[in-house]
N, CA, C, O and the ligand as a Tripos MOL2 file, in Angstrom:
@<TRIPOS>MOLECULE
protein
  237   235    60     0     0
PROTEIN
NO_CHARGES

@<TRIPOS>ATOM
      1 N         271.3530  131.8290  136.2760 N.3       1 MET1
      2 CA        271.4110  131.7130  137.7550 C.3       1 MET1
      3 C         272.3740  132.9930  138.3220 C.2       1 MET1
      4 O         273.5010  133.2610  137.9030 O.2       1 MET1
      5 N         271.7630  133.5810  139.1940 N.am      2 PRO2
      6 CA        272.5590  134.7320  139.7730 C.3       2 PRO2
      7 C         273.6920  134.2510  140.6570 C.2       2 PRO2
      8 O         273.5580  133.2450  141.3540 O.2       2 PRO2
      9 N         274.7850  134.9490  140.6320 N.am      3 LYS3
     10 CA        275.8410  134.4550  141.3670 C.3       3 LYS3
     11 C         275.7000  135.0170  142.7170 C.2       3 LYS3
     12 O         275.0650  136.0560  142.8970 O.2       3 LYS3
     13 N         276.3020  134.3350  143.7320 N.am      4 LYS4
     14 CA        276.2810  134.8630  145.1450 C.3       4 LYS4
     15 C         277.2130  135.9930  145.3120 C.2       4 LYS4
     16 O         278.3400  136.0000  144.8170 O.2       4 LYS4
     17 N         276.6950  136.9900  146.0540 N.am      5 LYS5
     18 CA        277.5820  138.1750  146.2750 C.3       5 LYS5
     19 C         278.6410  137.6940  147.2950 C.2       5 LYS5
     20 O         278.4700  136.8210  148.1460 O.2       5 LYS5
     21 N         279.7070  138.3740  147.0760 N.am      6 MET6
     22 CA        280.8420  138.1360  148.1870 C.3       6 MET6
     23 C         280.8440  139.3440  149.1130 C.2       6 MET6
     24 O         280.8880  140.5250  148.7720 O.2       6 MET6
     25 N         280.7880  138.8440  150.3440 N.am      7 ILE7
     26 CA        280.7490  139.8180  151.4610 C.3       7 ILE7
     27 C         282.0890  140.1480  151.9070 C.2       7 ILE7
     28 O         282.9090  139.2470  152.0870 O.2       7 ILE7
     29 N         282.3990  141.4540  152.1130 N.am      8 CYS8
     30 CA        283.8660  141.9450  152.4780 C.3       8 CYS8
     31 C         284.0430  141.4690  153.8960 C.2       8 CYS8
     32 O         283.2490  141.7200  154.8030 O.2       8 CYS8
     33 N         285.2540  140.6930  154.0290 N.am      9 PRO9
     34 CA        285.6880  140.1290  155.4120 C.3       9 PRO9
     35 C         286.0090  141.2130  156.2190 C.2       9 PRO9
     36 O         286.0560  140.9420  157.4180 O.2       9 PRO9
     37 N         286.2750  142.5190  155.8650 N.am     10 ARG10
     38 CA        286.7340  143.5430  156.7220 C.3      10 ARG10
     39 C         285.4200  144.3280  157.3010 C.2      10 ARG10
     40 O         285.2860  144.4870  158.5150 O.2      10 ARG10
     41 N         284.5010  144.7870  156.3990 N.am     11 CYS11
     42 CA        283.5690  145.5130  156.9140 C.3      11 CYS11
     43 C         282.0870  145.0750  156.6890 C.2      11 CYS11
     44 O         281.1130  145.6770  157.1400 O.2      11 CYS11
     45 N         282.0510  143.8790  155.8840 N.am     12 GLY12
     46 CA        280.6770  143.1810  155.8360 C.3      12 GLY12
     47 C         279.8240  143.7630  154.7300 C.2      12 GLY12
     48 O         278.6850  143.3380  154.5410 O.2      12 GLY12
     49 N         280.3650  144.7480  153.9810 N.am     13 ALA13
     50 CA        279.5190  145.1860  152.8480 C.3      13 ALA13
     51 C         279.5140  144.1350  151.6230 C.2      13 ALA13
     52 O         280.3740  143.2670  151.4710 O.2      13 ALA13
     53 N         278.4490  144.3430  150.8040 N.am     14 GLU14
     54 CA        278.5310  143.5630  149.6200 C.3      14 GLU14
     55 C         279.5750  144.0940  148.5980 C.2      14 GLU14
     56 O         279.6070  145.2680  148.2300 O.2      14 GLU14
     57 N         280.4320  143.1160  148.1690 N.am     15 MET15
     58 CA        281.4730  143.4270  147.2350 C.3      15 MET15
     59 C         281.0730  143.3950  145.8510 C.2      15 MET15
     60 O         280.1740  142.6080  145.5500 O.2      15 MET15
     61 N         281.6440  144.1950  144.8630 N.am     16 ASN16
     62 CA        281.4330  144.1090  143.5020 C.3      16 ASN16
     63 C         282.2780  143.2160  142.8590 C.2      16 ASN16
     64 O         283.4800  143.1800  143.1250 O.2      16 ASN16
     65 N         281.7150  142.4290  141.9660 N.am     17 ASN17
     66 CA        282.6420  141.6200  141.1160 C.3      17 ASN17
     67 C         283.2520  142.5460  139.9800 C.2      17 ASN17
     68 O         282.6670  142.9470  138.9740 O.2      17 ASN17
     69 N         284.5320  142.7880  140.3600 N.am     18 HIS18
     70 CA        285.2100  143.8830  139.4990 C.3      18 HIS18
     71 C         285.8300  143.2280  138.1210 C.2      18 HIS18
     72 O         285.7450  143.8430  137.0590 O.2      18 HIS18
     73 N         286.3660  142.1310  138.1970 N.am     19 ALA19
     74 CA        286.9120  141.6200  137.1020 C.3      19 ALA19
     75 C         287.2190  140.1020  137.2230 C.2      19 ALA19
     76 O         287.0480  139.5120  138.2900 O.2      19 ALA19
     77 N         287.6730  139.4900  136.1100 N.am     20 GLU20
     78 CA        288.1650  138.1070  136.2770 C.3      20 GLU20
     79 C         289.5370  137.9660  135.7120 C.2      20 GLU20
     80 O         289.8840  138.6490  134.7480 O.2      20 GLU20
     81 N         290.2750  137.1620  136.2430 N.am     21 LYS21
     82 CA        291.6380  136.9690  135.7630 C.3      21 LYS21
     83 C         292.0240  135.4440  135.7500 C.2      21 LYS21
     84 O         291.4480  134.6120  136.4500 O.2      21 LYS21
     85 N         292.9710  135.1810  134.9560 N.am     22 ILE22
     86 CA        293.3830  133.8490  134.8160 C.3      22 ILE22
     87 C         294.6150  133.7070  135.7330 C.2      22 ILE22
     88 O         295.5660  134.4860  135.6800 O.2      22 ILE22
     89 N         294.5420  132.7720  136.4850 N.am     23 SER23
     90 CA        295.4910  132.4850  137.5470 C.3      23 SER23
     91 C         296.2540  131.1780  137.1620 C.2      23 SER23
     92 O         295.6010  130.1830  136.8470 O.2      23 SER23
     93 N         297.3840  131.1590  137.1770 N.am     24 TYR24
     94 CA        298.1020  129.9110  136.8570 C.3      24 TYR24
     95 C         298.8050  129.3750  138.2190 C.2      24 TYR24
     96 O         299.5850  128.4230  138.1750 O.2      24 TYR24
     97 N         298.5490  129.9070  139.1910 N.am     25 GLU25
     98 CA        298.9940  129.3580  140.4550 C.3      25 GLU25
     99 C         297.9420  128.2490  140.9550 C.2      25 GLU25
    100 O         296.7550  128.4810  141.1850 O.2      25 GLU25
    101 N         298.5330  127.0930  141.0740 N.am     26 THR26
    102 CA        297.7750  125.9370  141.5970 C.3      26 THR26
    103 C         298.1840  125.3490  142.8110 C.2      26 THR26
    104 O         297.6410  124.3290  143.2380 O.2      26 THR26
    105 N         299.2570  126.0170  143.4910 N.am     27 ALA27
    106 CA        299.9390  125.6150  144.5590 C.3      27 ALA27
    107 C         299.0460  125.5780  145.8440 C.2      27 ALA27
    108 O         299.2380  124.7450  146.7300 O.2      27 ALA27
    109 N         298.0700  126.5140  145.8990 N.am     28 GLU28
    110 CA        297.3550  126.7430  147.1080 C.3      28 GLU28
    111 C         296.1770  125.7560  147.3580 C.2      28 GLU28
    112 O         295.5160  125.7790  148.3960 O.2      28 GLU28
    113 N         295.9660  124.9010  146.3490 N.am     29 GLY29
    114 CA        294.9510  123.9520  146.7390 C.3      29 GLY29
    115 C         294.8420  123.0240  145.5150 C.2      29 GLY29
    116 O         295.6520  123.0330  144.5890 O.2      29 GLY29
    117 N         293.6730  122.1540  145.6040 N.am     30 ASN30
    118 CA        293.4930  121.1490  144.5670 C.3      30 ASN30
    119 C         292.6120  121.7980  143.4860 C.2      30 ASN30
    120 O         291.5350  121.3000  143.1580 O.2      30 ASN30
    121 N         293.0910  122.8980  142.9580 N.am     31 ARG31
    122 CA        292.3590  123.5550  141.8680 C.3      31 ARG31
    123 C         292.7030  123.1130  140.5650 C.2      31 ARG31
    124 O         293.9000  123.1580  140.2810 O.2      31 ARG31
    125 N         291.9200  122.7020  139.7280 N.am     32 ASN32
    126 CA        292.2440  122.1310  138.4740 C.3      32 ASN32
    127 C         292.2460  123.1340  137.2710 C.2      32 ASN32
    128 O         291.2180  123.6080  136.7860 O.2      32 ASN32
    129 N         293.3520  123.3660  136.9020 N.am     33 PRO33
    130 CA        293.5110  124.4450  135.5830 C.3      33 PRO33
    131 C         292.5410  124.2080  134.6830 C.2      33 PRO33
    132 O         292.2500  123.0340  134.4530 O.2      33 PRO33
    133 N         291.8870  125.2190  134.0350 N.am     34 ASP34
    134 CA        291.0050  125.1330  133.0230 C.3      34 ASP34
    135 C         291.6640  124.7980  131.7700 C.2      34 ASP34
    136 O         292.6770  125.3670  131.3640 O.2      34 ASP34
    137 N         290.9940  123.7590  131.1080 N.am     35 ALA35
    138 CA        291.7070  123.2190  129.8850 C.3      35 ALA35
    139 C         291.7110  124.3790  128.7830 C.2      35 ALA35
    140 O         292.6270  124.4250  127.9610 O.2      35 ALA35
    141 N         290.8150  125.1870  128.7790 N.am     36 VAL36
    142 CA        290.6300  126.1590  127.6290 C.3      36 VAL36
    143 C         291.7490  127.3070  127.9920 C.2      36 VAL36
    144 O         292.5910  127.6520  127.1630 O.2      36 VAL36
    145 N         291.6820  127.8030  129.1700 N.am     37 PHE37
    146 CA        292.4930  128.9340  129.4640 C.3      37 PHE37
    147 C         293.8710  128.5900  129.8830 C.2      37 PHE37
    148 O         294.7830  129.4170  129.8490 O.2      37 PHE37
    149 N         294.0240  127.3240  130.2940 N.am     38 GLY38
    150 CA        295.5190  126.8400  130.6630 C.3      38 GLY38
    151 C         295.6400  127.4390  132.0730 C.2      38 GLY38
    152 O         296.7810  127.5470  132.5210 O.2      38 GLY38
    153 N         294.6420  127.8250  132.7980 N.am     39 GLY39
    154 CA        294.7580  128.1780  134.2290 C.3      39 GLY39
    155 C         293.3870  128.2700  134.8630 C.2      39 GLY39
    156 O         292.3620  127.9930  134.2390 O.2      39 GLY39
    157 N         293.4010  128.6570  136.0900 N.am     40 VAL40
    158 CA        291.9830  128.7830  136.7860 C.3      40 VAL40
    159 C         291.5840  130.2130  136.7710 C.2      40 VAL40
    160 O         292.4190  131.1180  136.7990 O.2      40 VAL40
    161 N         290.3500  130.4040  136.7290 N.am     41 VAL41
    162 CA        289.7850  131.7300  136.6950 C.3      41 VAL41
    163 C         289.4920  132.3850  138.0460 C.2      41 VAL41
    164 O         288.6250  131.8560  138.7420 O.2      41 VAL41
    165 N         290.0620  133.3800  138.4530 N.am     42 ASP42
    166 CA        289.7030  133.9500  139.6700 C.3      42 ASP42
    167 C         288.8060  135.2020  139.4050 C.2      42 ASP42
    168 O         289.0390  135.9910  138.4900 O.2      42 ASP42
    169 N         287.7420  135.3240  140.2950 N.am     43 GLU43
    170 CA        287.0320  136.6210  140.3190 C.3      43 GLU43
    171 C         287.6690  137.6010  141.3360 C.2      43 GLU43
    172 O         288.0480  137.2870  142.4640 O.2      43 GLU43
    173 N         287.7370  138.9140  140.7430 N.am     44 ILE44
    174 CA        288.3180  139.8910  141.5610 C.3      44 ILE44
    175 C         287.0960  140.7550  142.1310 C.2      44 ILE44
    176 O         286.2260  141.1890  141.3760 O.2      44 ILE44
    177 N         287.0880  140.9650  143.4410 N.am     45 HIS45
    178 CA        285.9860  141.7080  144.0480 C.3      45 HIS45
    179 C         286.4410  142.8100  144.7260 C.2      45 HIS45
    180 O         287.3300  142.6800  145.5670 O.2      45 HIS45
    181 N         285.8920  144.0130  144.4450 N.am     46 THR46
    182 CA        286.1550  145.1980  145.3220 C.3      46 THR46
    183 C         285.1500  145.6120  146.1910 C.2      46 THR46
    184 O         283.9690  145.4230  145.9000 O.2      46 THR46
    185 N         285.5270  146.2250  147.3560 N.am     47 CYS47
    186 CA        284.5600  146.5910  148.3230 C.3      47 CYS47
    187 C         284.2490  148.1220  148.1240 C.2      47 CYS47
    188 O         285.1470  148.9530  147.9900 O.2      47 CYS47
    189 N         282.9030  148.4320  148.1140 N.am     48 PRO48
    190 CA        282.6670  149.8510  147.8750 C.3      48 PRO48
    191 C         282.8380  150.6470  149.1690 C.2      48 PRO48
    192 O         282.9670  151.8710  149.1500 O.2      48 PRO48
    193 N         282.8360  149.9270  150.2940 N.am     49 GLY49
    194 CA        282.9670  150.5340  151.7670 C.3      49 GLY49
    195 C         284.3490  150.8530  152.1280 C.2      49 GLY49
    196 O         284.6440  151.9800  152.5260 O.2      49 GLY49
    197 N         285.2310  149.8930  152.0030 N.am     50 CYS50
    198 CA        286.5670  150.0670  152.5890 C.3      50 CYS50
    199 C         287.6790  149.9060  151.5670 C.2      50 CYS50
    200 O         288.8550  149.9830  151.9220 O.2      50 CYS50
    201 N         287.2860  149.6560  150.1420 N.am     51 ALA51
    202 CA        288.1920  149.5240  149.0370 C.3      51 ALA51
    203 C         289.0220  148.3260  149.2290 C.2      51 ALA51
    204 O         290.1190  148.2430  148.6770 O.2      51 ALA51
    205 N         288.5200  147.3170  150.0460 N.am     52 ASN52
    206 CA        289.2710  146.0750  150.1470 C.3      52 ASN52
    207 C         289.2030  145.3400  148.7190 C.2      52 ASN52
    208 O         288.2760  145.5700  147.9430 O.2      52 ASN52
    209 N         290.0700  144.5890  148.4690 N.am     53 VAL53
    210 CA        290.0780  143.7330  147.2200 C.3      53 VAL53
    211 C         290.3080  142.3160  147.6680 C.2      53 VAL53
    212 O         291.2480  142.0000  148.3980 O.2      53 VAL53
    213 N         289.4100  141.4750  147.2010 N.am     54 GLU54
    214 CA        289.5940  140.0000  147.4330 C.3      54 GLU54
    215 C         289.4140  139.3060  146.1230 C.2      54 GLU54
    216 O         288.7930  139.8290  145.1980 O.2      54 GLU54
    217 N         289.9870  138.0660  146.0490 N.am     55 SER55
    218 CA        289.7830  137.1930  144.8850 C.3      55 SER55
    219 C         289.3410  135.8790  145.1930 C.2      55 SER55
    220 O         289.7510  135.3460  146.2240 O.2      55 SER55
    221 N         288.6280  135.3420  144.5030 N.am     56 ARG56
    222 CA        288.1440  133.9030  144.7340 C.3      56 ARG56
    223 C         288.1360  133.0420  143.4660 C.2      56 ARG56
    224 O         288.1330  133.6630  142.4030 O.2      56 ARG56
    225 N         288.1330  131.8920  143.4260 N.am     57 ALA57
    226 CA        287.9960  130.9720  142.3640 C.3      57 ALA57
    227 C         286.5840  131.1550  141.6300 C.2      57 ALA57
    228 O         285.5930  131.0680  142.3560 O.2      57 ALA57
    229 N         286.4150  131.3670  140.4520 N.am     58 ALA58
    230 CA        285.2340  131.5490  139.7780 C.3      58 ALA58
    231 C         284.5270  130.0820  139.6140 C.2      58 ALA58
    232 O         285.1670  129.0330  139.6770 O.2      58 ALA58
    233 N         283.1220  130.1580  139.3970 N.am     59 GLY59
    234 CA        282.4980  128.8810  139.2390 C.3      59 GLY59
    235 C         281.8290  128.4730  140.6530 C.2      59 GLY59
    236 O         281.2280  127.4050  140.7660 O.2      59 GLY59
    237 ZN        284.9130  146.3940  153.0560 Zn       60 ZN60
@<TRIPOS>BOND
     1     1     2 1
     2     2     3 1
     3     3     4 2
     4     3     5 am
     5     5     6 1
     6     6     7 1
     7     7     8 2
     8     7     9 am
     9     9    10 1
    10    10    11 1
    11    11    12 2
    12    11    13 am
    13    13    14 1
    14    14    15 1
    15    15    16 2
    16    15    17 am
    17    17    18 1
    18    18    19 1
    19    19    20 2
    20    19    21 am
    21    21    22 1
    22    22    23 1
    23    23    24 2
    24    23    25 am
    25    25    26 1
    26    26    27 1
    27    27    28 2
    28    27    29 am
    29    29    30 1
    30    30    31 1
    31    31    32 2
    32    31    33 am
    33    33    34 1
    34    34    35 1
    35    35    36 2
    36    35    37 am
    37    37    38 1
    38    38    39 1
    39    39    40 2
    40    39    41 am
    41    41    42 1
    42    42    43 1
    43    43    44 2
    44    43    45 am
    45    45    46 1
    46    46    47 1
    47    47    48 2
    48    47    49 am
    49    49    50 1
    50    50    51 1
    51    51    52 2
    52    51    53 am
    53    53    54 1
    54    54    55 1
    55    55    56 2
    56    55    57 am
    57    57    58 1
    58    58    59 1
    59    59    60 2
    60    59    61 am
    61    61    62 1
    62    62    63 1
    63    63    64 2
    64    63    65 am
    65    65    66 1
    66    66    67 1
    67    67    68 2
    68    67    69 am
    69    69    70 1
    70    70    71 1
    71    71    72 2
    72    71    73 am
    73    73    74 1
    74    74    75 1
    75    75    76 2
    76    75    77 am
    77    77    78 1
    78    78    79 1
    79    79    80 2
    80    79    81 am
    81    81    82 1
    82    82    83 1
    83    83    84 2
    84    83    85 am
    85    85    86 1
    86    86    87 1
    87    87    88 2
    88    87    89 am
    89    89    90 1
    90    90    91 1
    91    91    92 2
    92    91    93 am
    93    93    94 1
    94    94    95 1
    95    95    96 2
    96    95    97 am
    97    97    98 1
    98    98    99 1
    99    99   100 2
   100    99   101 am
   101   101   102 1
   102   102   103 1
   103   103   104 2
   104   103   105 am
   105   105   106 1
   106   106   107 1
   107   107   108 2
   108   107   109 am
   109   109   110 1
   110   110   111 1
   111   111   112 2
   112   111   113 am
   113   113   114 1
   114   114   115 1
   115   115   116 2
   116   115   117 am
   117   117   118 1
   118   118   119 1
   119   119   120 2
   120   119   121 am
   121   121   122 1
   122   122   123 1
   123   123   124 2
   124   123   125 am
   125   125   126 1
   126   126   127 1
   127   127   128 2
   128   127   129 am
   129   129   130 1
   130   130   131 1
   131   131   132 2
   132   131   133 am
   133   133   134 1
   134   134   135 1
   135   135   136 2
   136   135   137 am
   137   137   138 1
   138   138   139 1
   139   139   140 2
   140   139   141 am
   141   141   142 1
   142   142   143 1
   143   143   144 2
   144   143   145 am
   145   145   146 1
   146   146   147 1
   147   147   148 2
   148   147   149 am
   149   149   150 1
   150   150   151 1
   151   151   152 2
   152   151   153 am
   153   153   154 1
   154   154   155 1
   155   155   156 2
   156   155   157 am
   157   157   158 1
   158   158   159 1
   159   159   160 2
   160   159   161 am
   161   161   162 1
   162   162   163 1
   163   163   164 2
   164   163   165 am
   165   165   166 1
   166   166   167 1
   167   167   168 2
   168   167   169 am
   169   169   170 1
   170   170   171 1
   171   171   172 2
   172   171   173 am
   173   173   174 1
   174   174   175 1
   175   175   176 2
   176   175   177 am
   177   177   178 1
   178   178   179 1
   179   179   180 2
   180   179   181 am
   181   181   182 1
   182   182   183 1
   183   183   184 2
   184   183   185 am
   185   185   186 1
   186   186   187 1
   187   187   188 2
   188   187   189 am
   189   189   190 1
   190   190   191 1
   191   191   192 2
   192   191   193 am
   193   193   194 1
   194   194   195 1
   195   195   196 2
   196   195   197 am
   197   197   198 1
   198   198   199 1
   199   199   200 2
   200   199   201 am
   201   201   202 1
   202   202   203 1
   203   203   204 2
   204   203   205 am
   205   205   206 1
   206   206   207 1
   207   207   208 2
   208   207   209 am
   209   209   210 1
   210   210   211 1
   211   211   212 2
   212   211   213 am
   213   213   214 1
   214   214   215 1
   215   215   216 2
   216   215   217 am
   217   217   218 1
   218   218   219 1
   219   219   220 2
   220   219   221 am
   221   221   222 1
   222   222   223 1
   223   223   224 2
   224   223   225 am
   225   225   226 1
   226   226   227 1
   227   227   228 2
   228   227   229 am
   229   229   230 1
   230   230   231 1
   231   231   232 2
   232   231   233 am
   233   233   234 1
   234   234   235 1
   235   235   236 2
@<TRIPOS>SUBSTRUCTURE
     1 MET1         2 RESIDUE 1 A MET
     2 PRO2         6 RESIDUE 1 A PRO
     3 LYS3        10 RESIDUE 1 A LYS
     4 LYS4        14 RESIDUE 1 A LYS
     5 LYS5        18 RESIDUE 1 A LYS
     6 MET6        22 RESIDUE 1 A MET
     7 ILE7        26 RESIDUE 1 A ILE
     8 CYS8        30 RESIDUE 1 A CYS
     9 PRO9        34 RESIDUE 1 A PRO
    10 ARG10       38 RESIDUE 1 A ARG
    11 CYS11       42 RESIDUE 1 A CYS
    12 GLY12       46 RESIDUE 1 A GLY
    13 ALA13       50 RESIDUE 1 A ALA
    14 GLU14       54 RESIDUE 1 A GLU
    15 MET15       58 RESIDUE 1 A MET
    16 ASN16       62 RESIDUE 1 A ASN
    17 ASN17       66 RESIDUE 1 A ASN
    18 HIS18       70 RESIDUE 1 A HIS
    19 ALA19       74 RESIDUE 1 A ALA
    20 GLU20       78 RESIDUE 1 A GLU
    21 LYS21       82 RESIDUE 1 A LYS
    22 ILE22       86 RESIDUE 1 A ILE
    23 SER23       90 RESIDUE 1 A SER
    24 TYR24       94 RESIDUE 1 A TYR
    25 GLU25       98 RESIDUE 1 A GLU
    26 THR26      102 RESIDUE 1 A THR
    27 ALA27      106 RESIDUE 1 A ALA
    28 GLU28      110 RESIDUE 1 A GLU
    29 GLY29      114 RESIDUE 1 A GLY
    30 ASN30      118 RESIDUE 1 A ASN
    31 ARG31      122 RESIDUE 1 A ARG
    32 ASN32      126 RESIDUE 1 A ASN
    33 PRO33      130 RESIDUE 1 A PRO
    34 ASP34      134 RESIDUE 1 A ASP
    35 ALA35      138 RESIDUE 1 A ALA
    36 VAL36      142 RESIDUE 1 A VAL
    37 PHE37      146 RESIDUE 1 A PHE
    38 GLY38      150 RESIDUE 1 A GLY
    39 GLY39      154 RESIDUE 1 A GLY
    40 VAL40      158 RESIDUE 1 A VAL
    41 VAL41      162 RESIDUE 1 A VAL
    42 ASP42      166 RESIDUE 1 A ASP
    43 GLU43      170 RESIDUE 1 A GLU
    44 ILE44      174 RESIDUE 1 A ILE
    45 HIS45      178 RESIDUE 1 A HIS
    46 THR46      182 RESIDUE 1 A THR
    47 CYS47      186 RESIDUE 1 A CYS
    48 PRO48      190 RESIDUE 1 A PRO
    49 GLY49      194 RESIDUE 1 A GLY
    50 CYS50      198 RESIDUE 1 A CYS
    51 ALA51      202 RESIDUE 1 A ALA
    52 ASN52      206 RESIDUE 1 A ASN
    53 VAL53      210 RESIDUE 1 A VAL
    54 GLU54      214 RESIDUE 1 A GLU
    55 SER55      218 RESIDUE 1 A SER
    56 ARG56      222 RESIDUE 1 A ARG
    57 ALA57      226 RESIDUE 1 A ALA
    58 ALA58      230 RESIDUE 1 A ALA
    59 GLY59      234 RESIDUE 1 A GLY
    60 ZN60       237 GROUP 0 **** ****
């Protein structure tokens, strides 16, 4: 199943899924840490238009 593209909040371009990282920060919401990784997985998205970088929870 194809993932939904992330749209750059600055310029509206489609962002590229650059990487994924494990985040151990759980304070910003009710995000349940992954039992395998010991944290939550964040997707890192970069914008080809304005070089903006955004992250969001994967899945
Ligand atoms: Zn942009």
